[in-house]
C-alpha positions, 0 to 999 in steps of 0.5 A: 499499499502506498503511503498516499492510500495509507493516509486515505484509509481510516479504521475505528475499531470499537471493543466493548471491554475495558483495558487491561483485561484478562480476557483472551479476546482482549489480546486478540482485538488489541493485536488485530488493531495494531496489525491494521495500524501498520497499513492504515490509520487505526484507532481502537476505542474502548469504554475505559483504560485503567493505567497509562497508554504506555503500560497498556501497549507494553502489556499487549506487546505493541509498544512500537505500534502506531496504533491510537488507543482512545478511552470513551470514558464509561464503564460498558458498551453493549456487545450484543443488542437483542430485538 
């Protein structure tokens, strides 16, 4: 992907759990978002981040990743909606 295309593509990855988390899917989501960030502008949005972003990236092994992590500042995001 050329650098021009990298700037045009943006991904907003929303994960319904707060970080850090003991859940395996939290690791998978963080590493997938970090992998996306290597090819395009990517931000992961999570309900809450406990601790510093540096500590969080270190915990998930993505210190060198350009991934942007944003806390939405609340405790819960529904991951399923029943109709």
